[in-house]
C-alpha positions as CSV (number, residue, x, y, z in Angstrom):
1,X,116.5,197.7,97.5
2,X,114.8,200.2,95.2
3,X,116.3,200.2,91.7
4,X,117.4,203.8,90.8
5,X,118.1,205.1,87.3
6,X,118.6,208.6,85.9
7,X,117.3,209.8,82.5
8,X,118.9,212.9,80.9
9,X,116.8,215.4,78.9
10,X,117.5,218.7,77.2
11,X,115.0,221.5,77.6
12,X,114.8,225.1,76.5
13,X,113.8,228.1,78.5
14,X,111.3,230.8,77.4
15,X,112.5,234.3,76.8
16,X,111.4,237.3,78.8
17,X,113.4,240.5,78.6
18,X,113.2,244.2,79.3
19,X,116.1,245.7,77.3
20,X,117.4,245.8,73.8
21,X,120.5,243.6,73.1
22,X,122.7,243.9,70.0
23,X,123.3,241.5,67.1
24,X,126.9,240.9,65.8
25,X,126.8,239.9,62.2
26,X,128.9,239.4,59.1
27,X,128.6,238.3,55.5
28,X,130.2,235.1,54.1
29,X,130.6,233.7,50.6
30,X,131.4,230.2,49.5
31,X,132.8,228.8,46.3
32,X,132.6,225.0,45.9
33,X,134.4,222.2,44.3
34,X,133.5,220.5,41.0
35,X,131.7,218.6,39.6
36,X,128.3,220.4,39.9
37,X,130.1,223.7,40.3
38,X,132.4,225.7,38.0
39,X,135.8,224.2,37.5
40,X,137.8,227.4,37.7
41,X,141.1,225.7,37.5
42,X,140.3,224.1,34.2
43,X,138.4,227.1,32.7
44,X,140.2,230.4,32.8
45,X,137.4,232.3,31.1
46,X,135.0,231.2,33.8
47,X,137.5,232.1,36.5
48,X,137.9,235.6,35.2
49,X,134.2,236.1,34.9
50,X,133.6,235.0,38.5
51,X,136.6,236.9,39.8
52,X,135.1,240.1,38.4
53,X,131.9,239.5,40.3
54,X,133.8,238.8,43.5
55,X,135.8,242.0,43.1
56,X,132.6,244.0,42.5
57,X,131.0,242.4,45.6
58,X,133.9,242.8,48.0
59,X,134.4,246.4,47.0
60,X,130.7,247.1,47.6
61,X,130.8,245.6,51.1
62,X,133.9,247.6,51.9
63,X,132.2,250.8,50.7
64,X,129.1,250.0,52.8
65,X,131.2,249.3,55.9
66,X,130.2,245.6,56.1
67,X,132.5,242.9,57.4
68,X,133.2,239.9,55.1
69,X,134.6,236.4,55.3
70,X,135.8,235.1,52.0
71,X,135.6,231.3,52.4
72,X,137.1,229.3,49.6
73,X,137.5,225.7,48.6
74,X,140.5,224.3,46.7
75,X,139.5,224.7,43.1
76,X,139.1,228.5,43.0
77,X,142.4,228.9,44.9
78,X,144.2,226.7,42.3
79,X,142.9,229.1,39.6
80,X,144.1,232.1,41.5
81,X,147.5,230.5,41.8
82,X,147.7,229.6,38.1
83,X,146.2,232.6,36.4
84,X,145.9,235.6,38.7
85,X,148.9,237.9,38.8
86,X,146.8,241.0,39.7
87,X,144.9,243.7,37.8
88,X,144.4,247.4,38.1
89,X,141.1,246.8,40.0
90,X,142.9,244.8,42.6
91,X,145.9,247.1,43.0
92,X,148.0,244.6,41.0
93,X,147.5,241.9,43.5
94,X,145.7,238.6,43.1
95,X,142.1,238.7,44.2
96,X,142.7,236.9,47.5
97,X,145.6,239.1,48.5
98,X,143.6,242.2,47.6
99,X,140.6,241.0,49.7
100,X,142.9,240.5,52.7
101,X,145.6,243.2,52.3
102,X,143.7,246.1,50.7
103,X,140.2,245.6,52.1
104,X,141.1,244.0,55.4
105,X,138.6,241.2,55.1
106,X,138.9,237.6,56.5
107,X,140.1,234.7,54.4
108,X,139.0,231.3,55.7
109,X,139.4,227.8,54.4
110,X,136.2,226.0,53.4
111,X,136.5,222.3,52.6
112,X,134.2,219.5,51.8
113,X,137.2,217.2,52.2
114,X,136.4,214.9,49.4
115,X,139.9,215.4,48.1
116,X,141.5,218.4,49.7
117,X,141.0,218.7,53.5
118,X,141.1,221.8,55.6
119,X,144.8,221.7,56.0
120,X,145.3,221.4,52.2
121,X,142.9,224.4,51.6
122,X,144.7,226.5,54.2
123,X,148.0,225.6,52.5
124,X,146.6,226.8,49.1
125,X,145.6,230.1,50.7
126,X,149.3,230.4,51.8
127,X,150.4,229.6,48.3
128,X,148.5,232.7,46.9
129,X,150.2,234.9,49.5
130,X,147.8,235.1,52.4
131,X,148.0,233.8,55.9
132,X,144.8,231.8,56.4
133,X,142.6,232.4,59.3
134,X,141.8,229.7,61.9
135,X,138.1,229.8,61.3
136,X,136.4,226.6,60.2
137,X,134.4,227.5,57.1
138,X,131.6,225.0,57.7
139,X,131.4,221.4,58.9
140,X,129.0,218.5,59.4
141,X,127.7,218.7,62.9
142,X,124.7,216.5,62.9
143,X,123.7,213.6,63.2
144,X,126.4,212.4,65.6
145,X,127.5,209.5,63.5
146,X,128.3,211.9,60.7
147,X,129.7,214.7,62.7
148,X,133.3,215.8,62.2
149,X,133.3,218.2,65.2
150,X,136.0,216.4,67.0
151,X,138.1,216.3,63.8
152,X,139.0,220.0,64.6
153,X,140.1,219.5,68.2
154,X,143.6,218.5,67.1
155,X,145.9,219.8,64.3
156,X,144.8,218.5,60.9
157,X,147.4,217.0,58.6
158,X,147.0,217.6,54.8
159,X,145.8,214.8,52.5
160,X,147.5,216.4,49.5
161,X,150.2,218.5,50.9
162,X,152.7,218.0,53.7
163,X,151.2,220.6,56.0
164,X,149.1,221.1,59.1
165,X,146.4,223.5,60.2
166,X,144.7,224.1,63.6
167,X,141.2,225.4,64.0
168,X,140.5,228.0,66.6
169,X,136.9,229.0,65.9
170,X,134.1,226.7,64.7
171,X,131.4,228.1,62.4
172,X,128.7,226.7,60.1
173,X,127.8,223.5,61.8
174,X,125.1,221.8,59.8
175,X,123.8,218.6,58.2
176,X,124.7,216.9,54.9
177,X,123.2,218.9,52.0
178,X,121.7,221.2,54.7
179,X,118.7,218.9,55.1
180,X,116.6,219.2,58.3
181,X,119.2,221.3,60.1
182,X,116.9,224.0,61.5
183,X,117.4,222.6,65.0
184,X,121.0,223.8,64.7
185,X,120.1,227.4,63.7
186,X,121.2,229.2,66.9
187,X,122.5,232.6,67.7
188,X,125.3,233.0,70.2
189,X,128.7,231.6,71.1
190,X,129.4,228.5,73.1
191,X,131.9,225.6,73.3
192,X,130.2,222.4,72.0
193,X,130.7,219.6,74.5
194,X,131.0,216.8,71.9
195,X,129.3,215.5,68.8
196,X,126.4,214.0,70.7
197,X,125.8,217.3,72.7
198,X,126.5,219.8,69.9
199,X,124.4,222.5,71.5
200,X,125.5,221.9,75.0
201,X,128.3,224.1,76.4
202,X,131.4,222.8,78.2
203,X,133.9,225.2,79.6
204,X,136.6,222.5,79.1
205,X,135.8,222.0,75.4
206,X,138.7,223.1,73.2
207,X,136.9,225.3,70.6
208,X,134.2,228.0,70.6
209,X,131.4,227.9,68.1
210,X,129.9,231.0,66.5
211,X,126.2,230.5,65.9
212,X,125.0,231.2,62.3
213,X,121.3,231.5,63.2
214,X,119.4,231.7,59.8
215,X,122.1,232.5,57.3
216,X,120.2,234.9,55.1
217,X,119.4,238.6,55.2
218,X,115.8,237.6,56.2
219,X,117.3,235.7,59.1
220,X,119.3,238.8,60.2
221,X,116.1,240.9,59.9
222,X,114.3,238.4,62.1
223,X,116.9,238.5,64.8
224,X,117.1,242.3,64.7
225,X,113.3,242.5,65.0
226,X,113.5,240.3,68.1
227,X,116.2,242.6,69.5
228,X,114.2,245.7,68.9
229,X,110.9,244.4,70.3
230,X,112.6,243.0,73.4
231,X,112.0,239.3,72.6
232,X,115.7,238.7,73.3
233,X,117.2,238.6,76.8
234,X,119.8,241.3,77.6
235,X,123.3,240.5,78.7
236,X,123.9,237.8,76.1
237,X,125.9,237.5,72.9
238,X,123.8,237.3,69.7
239,X,125.4,236.3,66.4
240,X,124.2,235.9,62.8
241,X,125.9,235.2,59.5
242,X,124.6,235.7,56.0
243,X,126.0,233.2,53.5
244,X,125.9,233.8,49.8
245,X,127.1,231.6,46.9
246,X,130.0,233.1,45.1
247,X,128.5,232.0,41.7
248,X,125.7,234.5,42.4
249,X,128.1,237.4,42.3
250,X,128.5,237.4,38.5
251,X,125.1,239.1,38.4
252,X,125.4,242.9,38.7
253,X,121.8,243.0,39.7
254,X,122.4,240.6,42.5
255,X,125.2,242.6,43.9
256,X,123.1,245.7,43.7
257,X,120.3,244.0,45.5
258,X,122.6,243.1,48.4
259,X,123.8,246.7,48.5
260,X,120.1,247.8,49.0
261,X,119.6,245.1,51.7
262,X,122.6,246.4,53.6
263,X,121.6,250.0,53.3
264,X,118.1,249.1,54.6
265,X,119.8,247.9,57.8
266,X,121.4,251.3,58.5
267,X,118.7,252.3,61.0
268,X,119.6,249.3,63.2
269,X,123.2,250.3,63.1
270,X,122.3,253.8,64.2
271,X,120.3,252.4,67.1
272,X,123.2,250.3,68.2
273,X,121.3,247.1,67.5
274,X,123.5,245.9,64.7
275,X,127.3,245.6,64.7
276,X,129.2,244.4,61.6
277,X,132.1,242.4,63.1
278,X,134.3,239.5,62.0
279,X,134.2,236.2,63.8
280,X,137.5,236.7,65.6
281,X,136.1,240.1,66.8
282,X,132.9,238.4,67.9
283,X,134.9,235.9,69.9
284,X,136.9,238.7,71.5
285,X,133.7,240.6,72.4
286,X,132.2,237.4,73.9
287,X,135.2,236.9,76.1
288,X,135.7,240.5,77.1
289,X,132.2,241.9,77.3
290,X,130.2,238.8,78.1
291,X,132.7,236.9,80.2
292,X,132.5,233.9,77.9
293,X,129.0,233.2,79.1
294,X,127.4,230.6,76.7
295,X,124.2,231.7,74.9
296,X,122.3,229.7,72.4
297,X,119.0,231.3,71.1
298,X,117.1,228.9,68.9
299,X,115.4,230.1,65.8
300,X,113.2,227.0,65.6
301,X,111.8,227.3,69.1
302,X,112.3,231.0,69.8
303,X,113.8,230.0,73.2
304,X,117.2,229.6,74.8
305,X,118.8,226.2,74.9
306,X,119.4,224.8,78.4
307,X,121.0,221.4,78.4
308,X,120.5,218.6,80.9
309,X,122.4,218.5,84.1
310,X,125.6,216.4,83.8
311,X,127.6,214.3,86.2
312,X,124.4,213.0,87.8
313,X,124.8,210.9,90.9
314,X,122.2,208.8,92.6
315,X,122.3,207.2,96.1
316,X,119.7,204.9,97.5
317,X,119.9,204.2,101.3
318,X,117.5,203.6,104.2
319,X,114.4,204.4,102.1
320,X,115.7,207.7,100.7
321,X,116.9,208.6,97.2
322,X,119.4,211.5,96.9
323,X,120.3,212.9,93.4
324,X,123.1,215.2,92.6
325,X,124.2,216.9,89.4
326,X,126.5,219.6,88.0
327,X,125.0,223.1,87.9
328,X,123.9,224.1,84.4
329,X,124.6,227.6,82.9
330,X,121.5,229.7,82.6
331,X,119.4,227.4,84.8
332,X,117.7,229.1,87.8
333,X,115.9,225.9,89.1
334,X,115.6,222.2,88.5
335,X,112.5,220.0,88.3
336,X,112.9,216.4,89.5
337,X,110.5,213.8,88.0
338,X,109.9,210.1,88.9
339,X,108.3,207.4,86.8
340,X,107.5,203.7,86.9
341,X,108.6,203.4,83.2
342,X,111.6,204.5,81.3
343,X,109.6,206.5,78.8
344,X,108.1,208.7,81.6
345,X,104.6,208.4,80.2
346,X,103.3,208.3,83.7
347,X,105.8,210.6,85.4
348,X,105.1,212.7,88.5
349,X,106.8,215.8,89.7
350,X,108.7,214.9,92.8
351,X,109.8,218.5,93.6
352,X,112.0,221.4,92.6
353,X,115.5,222.4,93.7
354,X,117.5,225.6,93.4
355,X,120.8,223.8,94.1
356,X,122.6,220.7,92.8
357,X,121.0,218.1,95.1
358,X,117.6,216.7,95.8
359,X,116.4,214.1,98.3
360,X,113.1,212.2,98.3
361,X,111.6,209.1,99.9
362,X,112.1,205.9,98.0
363,X,109.3,203.5,97.2
364,X,108.8,200.2,95.5
365,X,107.2,201.7,92.4
366,X,109.3,204.6,91.3
367,X,112.3,203.3,89.5
368,X,113.3,206.0,87.1
369,X,114.2,209.6,87.8
370,X,115.1,212.6,85.6
371,X,116.3,216.1,86.3
372,X,115.3,219.0,84.0
373,X,117.0,222.4,84.1
374,X,114.8,225.5,83.8
375,X,115.7,229.0,82.9
376,X,114.1,232.4,83.6
């Protein structure tokens, strides 16, 4: 009997479009935990200096009509709890309450989880008078052995406090120290299947992921240019987030430079190519206007991610080989390859299929098969 095996591969599809889609974007800031970053809780003077920069920045975004996610780790929140009873500039509220209640911005937990985990940080947000969002403010997504994706699939119990927190939206998947993570720079929303198939969508997966693309204003400009010149396919959700370090906000010149970058994007807003929206609003738009259709546009390749067919079956009988698989979102056809070796260095194209099955004659040489999904 012929020995039959199936090899899974992940391909991408080239982009060809005729219309102009829109980009849904927001701005995010992070503060980090010491050492190596300011210890706000132990240095009130530094806290008040950085608080002033944060107030100036948040007010500027509000004035310019830009959405904002304030994502904080534990140390800054402790300082708010200990020192900040409000000032005239923040309507006599602490800075976190002012950001949420007066400006209407999002407040998300952000945790490296060396001491305080996500549940603990969410608890500290509650302690300063704000209900935390359910947005994950960054996580290690790759490589699989280091990924904490599935950590967020269930309620998280605190390490420091007797509390729990449940994630509802994933964001900021990256690598340790953000090294070699450009393969993860994608625009769109999808539900990651698991830590091994982080860019593959599974309707049954518990959490949606908002793609950050390249998290700079240059990255936003790149995506807007592609929307304007019809590089991007229509009918899909495109997302981008610009992430800034909170320590940079102490510089008046830096905040002014961000104001100018934002104002420079006004023509794209006027054309309907740019929408400043929060991540919960992005998710709602994805569900309501795009029917939760997964889309992952890769910055690195300039193409759309199409993952390998799953649930492959293979039946060998009476000299025939029949392969079956689960249909892949965005795939319009499938190529079936055969090889005498597992590395497919001498592969041949056996044929194409537009459905989820393919049959071919078996022989004594071809022992390995693979199915590759293709898009438009």
